[in-house]
C-alpha positions in Angstrom: 2.1 -57.3 -5.2 3.2 -53.8 -6.8 1.7 -50.8 -5.1 -0.5 -49.0 -7.7 0.3 -45.4 -8.7 -1.9 -43.0 -8.7 -1.9 -39.2 -10.7 -0.4 -36.8 -8.5 -3.8 -34.1 -7.6 -3.3 -31.3 -10.1 -2.5 -27.8 -7.9 -2.2 -24.1 -8.5 0.3 -22.1 -6.9 -1.1 -19.5 -4.6 1.2 -16.6 -3.3 0.4 -15.8 0.5 2.1 -12.9 1.9 5.3 -13.7 -0.5 5.1 -17.3 0.0 4.0 -19.5 -3.1 1.9 -22.5 -1.8 0.8 -25.3 -4.0 -3.3 -25.8 -3.3 -5.0 -28.7 -4.8 -7.8 -27.8 -7.3 -10.5 -30.5 -6.5 -13.4 -29.4 -9.0 -13.2 -30.0 -12.6 -15.8 -30.4 -15.0 -18.7 -32.9 -14.1 -18.0 -32.4 -10.3 -20.9 -33.1 -8.4 -21.1 -30.2 -6.0 -22.3 -30.1 -2.1 -24.7 -27.6 -0.8 -22.0 -25.5 0.2 -20.4 -25.4 -3.1 -23.6 -24.8 -4.9 -24.0 -21.8 -2.8 -20.7 -20.5 -3.3 -21.1 -20.8 -7.1 -24.7 -19.6 -7.0 -23.2 -16.5 -4.9 -20.6 -15.6 -7.9 -23.0 -16.0 -10.6 -25.3 -13.5 -8.9 -22.4 -11.4 -8.1 -21.5 -11.1 -12.0 -24.7 -10.7 -13.0 -25.5 -7.8 -10.8 -22.1 -6.4 -11.5 -22.4 -6.8 -15.6 -25.8 -5.9 -15.5 -25.2 -2.5 -13.5 -24.0 -0.3 -16.7 -27.7 -1.4 -17.9 -29.0 0.1 -14.9 -26.6 3.2 -14.8 -27.8 3.9 -18.4 -31.5 4.4 -17.5 -30.2 6.8 -14.7 -27.5 8.6 -16.5 -28.2 12.0 -18.0 -28.9 12.5 -21.5 -29.6 15.5 -24.1 -33.2 15.3 -23.0 -33.2 15.1 -19.2 -31.0 15.2 -16.2 -29.5 12.2 -14.2 -32.4 10.4 -12.1 -32.7 7.9 -9.3 -34.1 4.7 -9.2 -37.6 6.5 -7.8 -37.8 8.4 -10.9 -37.8 5.4 -13.3 -41.1 5.2 -15.3 -43.1 1.9 -15.2 -42.2 1.0 -18.8 -38.2 1.6 -18.1 -38.3 -0.9 -14.9 -40.3 -3.3 -17.0 -37.4 -3.3 -20.0 -34.5 -3.4 -17.2 -36.1 -6.6 -15.3 -36.7 -7.9 -19.2 -33.0 -7.1 -19.9 -31.7 -8.6 -16.4 -33.9 -11.9 -17.0 -32.6 -12.3 -20.4 -28.9 -11.9 -19.3 -29.7 -14.3 -16.1 -31.2 -16.8 -18.3 -28.4 -16.9 -20.7 -25.5 -16.5 -18.5 -22.8 -19.3 -18.2 -19.6 -19.3 -16.6 -16.9 -19.4 -19.2 -13.1 -19.8 -19.1 -12.8 -16.3 -20.3 -14.2 -14.9 -16.9 -12.3 -17.1 -14.8 -8.6 -16.1 -13.7 -5.9 -17.4 -15.4 -3.8 -20.2 -13.6 -0.3 -19.2 -14.8 1.9 -16.5 -14.0 1.9 -13.7 -16.9 4.6 -11.7 -17.8 4.4 -8.2 -16.9 5.3 -7.5 -20.7 1.9 -9.5 -21.5 0.1 -7.2 -19.0 1.1 -4.1 -20.2 0.6 -4.9 -23.6 -3.3 -6.1 -22.8 -3.3 -2.5 -21.0 -2.2 -0.9 -24.5 -4.3 -2.9 -26.6 -7.6 -1.9 -24.4 -6.8 1.6 -24.5 -6.3 1.5 -28.2 -9.3 -0.6 -28.7 -11.1 1.5 -26.3 -10.0 4.9 -27.9 -11.1 3.5 -31.5 -14.5 2.4 -30.3 -15.3 5.9 -28.7 -14.0 7.6 -32.1 -17.0 5.6 -34.1 -19.1 6.6 -31.2 -19.5 3.6 -29.4 -18.6 1.9 -26.1 -17.0 -1.2 -25.1 -19.7 -2.6 -23.3 -21.5 -2.6 -26.8 -19.3 -5.3 -27.8 -19.3 -9.1 -27.4 -17.0 -9.8 -24.6 -15.3 -12.7 -26.5 -14.7 -10.8 -30.0 -13.3 -8.0 -27.2 -10.9 -10.3 -25.6 -10.1 -11.9 -29.0 -9.5 -8.2 -30.2 -7.1 -7.5 -27.2 -5.1 -10.4 -27.4 -4.5 -9.9 -31.0 -3.2 -6.4 -30.5 -1.9 -7.1 -27.6 0.5 -9.6 -29.5 1.3 -7.3 -32.1 5.2 -6.4 -32.5 4.8 -2.9 -31.6 2.4 -3.1 -28.8 5.2 -5.7 -27.1 8.2 -3.5 -27.9 6.0 -0.3 -26.5 5.0 -2.4 -23.6 9.0 -3.2 -22.8 9.7 0.3 -23.2 6.9 1.5 -20.8 7.9 -1.2 -17.8 11.4 0.3 -18.4 10.6 3.5 -18.3 8.6 3.1 -14.9 11.1 1.3 -13.4 13.9 3.8 -14.1 11.4 6.7 -12.8 10.7 4.6 -9.6 14.5 3.5 -9.1 15.7 7.4 -9.3 12.5 8.4 -6.4 13.7 5.3 -4.5 17.3 6.4 -3.8 18.2 7.0 -0.4 15.3 4.7 1.0 16.2 2.6 3.9 14.0 -0.5 3.2 
């Protein structure tokens, strides 16, 4: 009787102190969570909501043309009600998305630099229009960054930036005993 072949488990390469290790990827869509896994996912969800809603609260505390910056204790009951409603709505609608988790592939430095250039250009354009990055839908922003970063001129500038940084660092590293 022939041995049955089983599919190799999916892995992800993780670098630890400069060494690469292939680690199992045991979780997938439809996976039933243990109590500990559910706790870890809920903790991550809560941290994401806290981080993403911080700018809302900061907006209520920040100085405006009409008033100086305030502390939490100085918020009115109406403002606290508004903040609570916004956080509750965000909580009710929150979902983990593929865009919100780290990519499993290694990215090349030109791609990373091109995204930085694209993000900076889009941020400047929004500011010029009197808007903030936080006012833009995250998926629309990610798509815009990806589109601009893929442009021939942006990729050429990204490559030039990387080369220039490398040359500057090289000249400053002369004589180092590493």
